[in-house]
NUDRENTOR-891299 format. One record per residue (C-alpha): residue in three letters; y, z, x. Coordinates in pm, whole numbers, padded with zeros to 5 digits, always signed. Example, Ala and Ser with C-alpha at 12.3 -4.5 7.8 and 13.67 -1.06 7.14 Angstrom:
2
ALA-00450+00780+01230/SER-00106+00714+01367/
END
This chain:
234
MET+10425+10572+11806/GLU+10247+10259+11646/PRO+10377+10079+11331/PHE+10030+10142+11158/ALA+10087+10522+11251/ARG+10445+10504+11129/ILE+10316+10359+10832/LEU+10118+10628+10735/VAL+10374+10884+10800/LEU+10610+10691+10567/ALA+10343+10685+10296/LEU+10290+11077+10344/ALA+10664+11101+10280/VAL+10636+10936+09948/ALA+10294+10983+09842/THR+09968+11140+09930/CYS+09729+10924+10132/HIS+09367+10939+10194/CYS+09210+10800+10487/PHE+08829+10742+10435/MET+08752+10605+10766/PRO+08800+10739+11115/THR+09098+10630+11332/SER+09148+10555+11691/ASN+09431+10439+11883/LEU+09565+10066+11839/PRO+09515+09807+12083/ALA+09812+09718+12285/ARG+10028+09438+12191/ASN+09902+09071+12256/MET+10002+08726+12234/MET+09747+08559+12026/VAL+09875+08318+11751/SER+09712+08216+11465/ARG+09763+07976+11166/ASN+09861+08047+10834/ILE+09591+07982+10551/HIS+09700+07823+10219/PHE+09400+07918+10006/SER+09258+07641+09782/GLU+08935+07607+09564/ASN+08866+07281+09707/GLN+08937+07319+10089/PRO+08641+07340+10296/LEU+08536+07668+10456/THR+08593+07565+10805/MET+08948+07438+10741/ALA+09016+07781+10564/PHE+08909+07944+10889/GLU+09068+07770+11139/GLY+09361+07946+11093/LEU+09219+08271+11212/PHE+09176+08151+11574/SER+09416+08140+11800/ARG+09537+07776+11953/SER+09288+07838+12251/SER+08900+07814+12200/THR+08867+08210+12192/PRO+08822+08406+11889/PRO+09144+08563+11760/LYS+09229+08936+11871/LYS+09403+08991+11547/LYS+09307+09237+11294/LEU+09265+09153+10953/CYS+09447+09341+10705/VAL+09430+09330+10323/ILE+09710+09507+10142/THR+09762+09503+09781/GLY+10110+09521+09603/THR+10334+09358+09890/THR+10612+09215+09685/SER+10820+09500+09723/GLY+10831+09868+09817/LEU+10580+10027+10053/GLY+10362+09720+10064/LYS+10623+09507+10157/GLU+10735+09743+10433/THR+10385+09794+10560/ALA+10328+09427+10600/ARG+10656+09357+10786/ALA+10551+09631+11004/LEU+10182+09514+11101/LEU+10337+09149+11136/GLU+10633+09257+11366/ASN+10345+09480+11565/GLY+10170+09119+11622/ASN+09825+09267+11644/TYR+09767+09180+11263/TYR+09721+08880+11022/VAL+09793+09003+10688/ILE+09651+08905+10350/CYS+09889+08975+10105/ALA+09690+09059+09775/CYS+09910+09052+09476/ARG+09972+08923+09103/ASP+10258+08669+09143/VAL+10161+08440+09428/ASN+10449+08268+09395/LYS+10680+08576+09392/MET+10518+08663+09716/GLU+10558+08347+09900/LYS+10959+08369+09808/VAL+10982+08735+09897/ALA+10785+08630+10257/GLU+11034+08331+10321/ALA+11354+08587+10212/GLU+11204+08863+10480/GLY+11112+08586+10741/PHE+10769+08692+10779/ASP+10588+08479+11062/LYS+10419+08204+10866/ASP+10154+08186+11113/SER+10023+08535+11057/TYR+09988+08588+10687/THR+09862+08428+10360/VAL+09868+08529+09988/LEU+09592+08555+09770/PRO+09599+08628+09379/LEU+09480+08975+09280/ASP+09546+09120+08912/LEU+09443+09454+08929/ALA+09479+09464+08549/SER+09183+09260+08541/LEU+08839+09369+08663/ASP+08730+09012+08662/SER+09006+08916+08905/VAL+08942+09204+09156/LYS+08560+09056+09159/ALA+08697+08716+09200/PHE+08937+08810+09497/ILE+08637+08885+09707/PRO+08497+08524+09771/LYS+08884+08385+09789/LEU+08914+08653+10076/ASN+08543+08546+10214/LYS+08705+08200+10286/VAL+08996+08308+10443/LYS+08815+08526+10693/GLY+08493+08315+10732/GLY+08250+08527+10884/ARG+08483+08820+11044/ALA+08490+09162+10912/LEU+08804+09304+10752/ASP+08956+09572+10962/ARG+09204+09700+10738/LEU+09224+09756+10366/VAL+09565+09929+10246/CYS+09528+10011+09876/ASN+09908+10021+09763/ALA+09967+09848+09438/ALA+10050+10059+09139/VAL+10256+10109+08808/TYR+10462+10411+08716/GLN+10555+10394+08307/PRO+10733+10745+08236/ALA+10929+10572+07961/LEU+10673+10470+07740/SER+10615+10618+07416/THR+10261+10498+07370/PRO+10038+10407+07628/LYS+09940+10047+07735/TYR+09594+09930+07749/THR+09432+09624+07977/ALA+09191+09352+07834/ASP+08931+09583+07996/GLY+09005+09864+07766/PHE+09134+10093+08007/GLU+09494+10279+07995/GLU+09707+10007+08231/GLN+09843+10292+08477/LEU+09450+10443+08538/GLN+09310+10086+08599/ILE+09571+09932+08826/ASN+09621+10253+09006/HIS+09274+10378+09054/LEU+08980+10187+08873/SER+09050+09841+08993/HIS+09111+09964+09366/PHE+08807+10184+09333/LEU+08626+09854+09273/LEU+08766+09664+09524/CYS+08696+09947+09792/SER+08337+09941+09658/LEU+08325+09565+09703/LEU+08450+09580+10058/ILE+08350+09878+10222/ASN+08026+09722+10327/ASP+08208+09445+10501/MET+08442+09699+10671/LYS+08129+09871+10833/ARG+08085+09580+11046/ALA+08430+09593+11219/LYS+08465+09804+11496/ASP+08741+10057+11415/PRO+08796+09997+11019/ARG+09046+10171+10823/MET+09097+10226+10430/VAL+09393+10384+10327/ILE+09470+10479+09978/VAL+09832+10551+09875/GLY+09843+10780+09592/SER+10126+10947+09371/ILE+10211+11285+09282/THR+10140+11228+08894/GLY+09804+11343+08995/ASN+09929+11647+09141/ASP+10024+11968+08989/ASN+10098+12141+09266/THR+10399+11934+09423/VAL+10620+12096+09676/GLY+10921+12330+09538/GLY+10663+12385+09252/GLY+10812+12096+09055/VAL+10581+11865+08826/VAL+10618+11508+08777/LEU+10506+11444+08411/PRO+10251+11343+08254/ILE+09977+11489+08486/ALA+09683+11231+08531/ASP+09358+11356+08396/LEU+09068+11140+08502/GLY+08829+11304+08238/ASP+08952+11207+07898/LEU+09272+11056+07990/LYS+09447+11370+07884/GLY+09821+11355+07973/LEU+09816+10952+08008/GLU+09669+10907+07619/ALA+10054+10987+07503/GLY+10230+10753+07745/GLY+10512+10895+07934/LYS+10562+11206+07764/ASP+10467+11543+07813/PRO+10194+11621+07646/
END
């Protein structure tokens, strides 16, 4: 089983995954080598895109994958598996860039096969600002993979927290901002040969869990019922 498939199996074990694009067998391992990209607002486009090419003059064979929430948990392990596979260049999208760089160093991530870009899902403006930064990294190439993994779970809160955009924090970070990210990237991903978009959800939104147990509060996208009282049973 290929690493990407193993990742989906793992995700299904701990969450609910929904794949919105068709899948097919992944290509065999190759030996293409790419350079790490350090994004800078003042960096010329040609320099930013240079790192995505192999040391030969041919275009890269590695697929481009964006993963949100890679500093820990499933996101970090997903990044690790894809990097170890050797067929992917991973863009780690996370709120704390410095923390992610330290995690990558500690985990021994291949410096030539990933880059880190800032993305704060608690801000819709940050999601929008992420797109041009991503475009500078990948140049004219299409995005092959998007794994929407980042999330927060705040069951101990007595009162809900709200973002600067005015949405309950869990709802925006876990759902609304990812929906916006998918909407902004889906047309670009359609250009890829075998695109995949993976949404990692939680059983907070499922009132029919295995064994009949329920994780409270249950999310309700209508009037936020179930989240409006914070982490308590409504």
